[in-house]
C-alpha positions in Angstrom: -244.9 -6.8 -17.0 -241.4 -8.1 -16.4 -238.4 -6.4 -17.8 -236.3 -8.4 -20.2 -232.5 -8.2 -19.7 -230.9 -7.7 -23.1 -227.5 -9.2 -22.3 -225.7 -10.1 -19.1 -222.8 -12.2 -17.8 -223.6 -15.9 -17.2 -221.9 -18.7 -15.3 -221.9 -22.3 -16.3 -222.4 -24.9 -13.5 -222.1 -28.5 -14.3 -222.8 -31.3 -11.9 -221.6 -34.8 -12.8 -221.6 -38.1 -11.0 -218.8 -40.7 -11.0 -219.4 -43.9 -9.0 -215.8 -43.7 -7.6 -215.5 -40.1 -6.7 -219.2 -39.1 -6.2 -220.7 -35.8 -7.3 -218.5 -33.2 -8.8 -219.6 -29.5 -9.4 -217.6 -27.2 -11.7 -218.4 -23.5 -12.1 -216.9 -21.4 -14.9 -217.8 -18.1 -16.7 -220.0 -18.6 -19.8 -219.9 -15.2 -21.3 -222.2 -12.2 -22.0 -225.3 -13.2 -24.0 -229.1 -12.8 -24.1 -231.2 -15.5 -22.5 -232.2 -17.0 -25.8 -228.6 -17.1 -27.1 -227.6 -19.0 -23.9 -230.3 -21.6 -24.5 -229.2 -22.0 -28.1 -225.5 -22.3 -27.3 -225.9 -24.8 -24.5 -228.2 -27.0 -26.6 -225.7 -26.9 -29.5 -222.6 -27.5 -27.4 -224.2 -30.4 -25.4 -226.3 -32.4 -27.8 -227.0 -35.2 -25.4 -228.6 -32.9 -22.9 -232.3 -31.9 -22.9 -233.7 -28.6 -21.6 -236.1 -28.9 -18.6 -238.4 -26.0 -17.6 -238.2 -24.8 -14.0 -240.1 -21.6 -13.5 -238.5 -20.7 -10.1 -235.0 -21.1 -11.6 -232.7 -18.2 -12.5 -234.0 -18.0 -16.1 -236.4 -20.9 -16.4 -234.6 -24.2 -16.6 -231.6 -26.5 -16.8 -230.3 -29.3 -19.0 -230.1 -32.9 -18.0 -228.4 -35.9 -19.6 -229.8 -39.4 -19.6 -227.3 -40.5 -16.9 -228.3 -37.7 -14.5 -225.5 -35.2 -15.2 -226.9 -31.6 -15.2 -225.9 -28.2 -16.6 -227.2 -25.0 -15.2 -226.6 -21.5 -16.6 -227.1 -18.9 -14.0 -226.8 -15.1 -14.1 -223.3 -14.4 -12.8 -224.5 -12.2 -10.0 -226.3 -15.1 -8.3 -224.1 -17.1 -6.0 
């Protein structure tokens, strides 16, 4: 049985595409939350994005917008 992490520091990684400048990746701290709180906050802050499951990902998924922009929330200790 896997151990659940109660709260940890997260980082917010957004990747957007602009036809003129190409892909742009921004990383910033997201805060100290539980995994479920992170999912709820990102969904609330970015209503146009939909959560996609990805079992091999840091905590199970990422968010994608209809135009292809993505948001990932990763544990801060992962580089």
